N, C-alpha and C positions, 0 to 999 in steps of 0.2 A: 529403140522404142522408149518413149517417154513414160514415166511412171505416173500412176494416179495419185491423188491427194491421200487416199487411204494407204497406198503402198508407202508413201513418204512418211506418214504417221507411224506405221509399223516399223519402218527402218529407224526412226527416231527412238521408239520404245526399245528396240533391240540394242541400239547404241547406248542408251541410258543403262540398260541392264548389264551390258558386257564390257564396256570401256569406261568404267566409273572414274578412273584416274586421269582421263583425257580432259582437256580444257573445255570442249564443247558441252559435255553434260553439266559442267559447273555453271554454264550460262542458261541452263534450263531447257525443258522440252520444247517450248515455243520457239526458242532460237534455233534449236536443232531442226525443227520442221522447216523454218525459213532457210537454213543452211542447205538442207537437202533439196528444197524447192529450187534454190539458186543452182546447185550442182546439176539438177535434173534438166535445167534449161540451158546450161553452159555448153558452148561448142568445144571447150577445152577439157572437159571431163566426161567420163563415161561411168555409168552405174550398171554393174552386172548383178543379177539376182538369181536366187534359187527359190522356188516356191514349193510348198506342200499344200495340197487342197486349195490352190490359187492364192495362198497367203505367203508373203515374203518371209523366208526363214533364214536367209543368209544374203549378204551383200558385199560386193567388192567395189570400192570407189577408186578409180584410176584418174590421175591428172596427167595430161600431156604437157602441161606447163606448170609443174608443181612449184617452181620457184616464184611464180607470181600469184599463186592461188590465194594466199591469205590477204595480199593487197587487193585483189579483186573482190574477195568476200567483204573486206572492210569498206571498200568503195560502194559496192552494191547493196550492202545491208547495214550501212552506217548507223541509221537511226535505231534499227532493231538491236544492233550491237551495243550502242550507247545505253539504251533502255535496259538490256540484259545485264550490262556491267553495273549500272546504277542499282538494279535490284540485288545484284550480288554484293555490292558494297554494304548494303544493310545487313547482309548475312555474314559476310567474311571480309573484313578490311584487308587482309593479306591478298585477296584476289586481285584488287586493283594494282598492287605492286607486281604481281605475277604478269598481268596483261601488259603493264607498262614495260616491264623487262623484255617481253617478247619483241616489242617494237624497237627497243633501244639496244638490245643485246648485240654484241659482235662475236659472241661465242658460237660454237658449233661448227658445222661444215656447210659449205654452200652446196645445196642440192638443186640440181637442174635436170631437165629431161623428163622422162616418163616415170612416174612413181605411184606406188600404192599409197593412197591417202588413208584409207580405212579398209579393213576387212573384218567382218564380224558375223557370228552365227548365233542364232537364237539359242538360249541355254538348253532347251530340250533337244536340240539337234547337234550339240557339240560332241566331238569324238565319235562321229558316225561317218566321217568322210565327206561331209557337206562342204567344209572349208577347203579341202583339197580340190573338190569338184568345182567350186566357184573360182578358185585361183586358176585352175586349168582352163576353164571357159574364158576367163579374162585374158590369159596368155594367148590362147588360140586367136581371139579377136585382135589382140595387139600385133601378133605376127601378120595377120591379114592386112593390118594397117602399116606394115613395114617397120614396126618397132624392133630394134635389135636387142635391147636390154631393158630391164625394169629394176627399180630399186625401192627400198623401204627403210624407214627408220623405226626403231622400237626401243622401249625402255630396257636397259640392261639390268635385269634383276633375275635372280635364280628362280623366282616363282612365276616369271613371265613365260607362259607356254608358247607364246608366239615365236620365240627364238627357235625352239626345236621344230615348230611347224615350218618355218621358213627354211631352216637347214635341211629338213627332211624333203622339202620340195625343190631342192637344187640351188638355193641361194647360198652365197658365200659371204662371210663377214669381211667387209672392206676395212672398217676402222671403228673405233669407239670414240666418243666425244662427250664432253660435258656441256650441257645447255641448261641454263637457269637452275644450276645446282643439282641437276639430275644427269645420270650417265645414260647415254643412248648407244645403240649399235646401228651402224649403217651397213645394210646388206644389199647385195646386187646379184642379179641373175641374167646371164646371157640367154636370150630366147632362141630356141632351136627351131630352125625351119627344116621341115622334112619334105 
């Protein structure tokens, strides 16, 4: 099911509120809306949502071709991305270096296959089981689509609650790696078919 424009705008707001250290919020709300509009139309990604009173309160974005996602985003949103980056240059010069390094870096691990791109829950619904519920719903649909495993990368920081969330939900740590001066964990989960 495709999401409405207002659903996408709510997702952008939740993303801005909950994943502040991610690169997309640095590009601004307008770019986030365009990003999720692209994801919503893509045949390579799925968006799973949980609603309360018909308003999105949690989302899980899964890519079936995670290794090409950023290249496809750049190709399809090129002018929006350039505009957002130029706007950021006026705010933070170091941001340009960060974006340049993403495309030129040879660090990290090669991630391919099906992966969680983002999972986030509106602040008022965190620690209520909504995140686990959206993850389980996504896993159920992935199993129906014959996916055998799923992976995710997350920043390796003791204050990052996502690490315990993924471990609690059956993911295992495959490795840690450094990417653009930040340490990440690569976690993987084999999906159980019953």
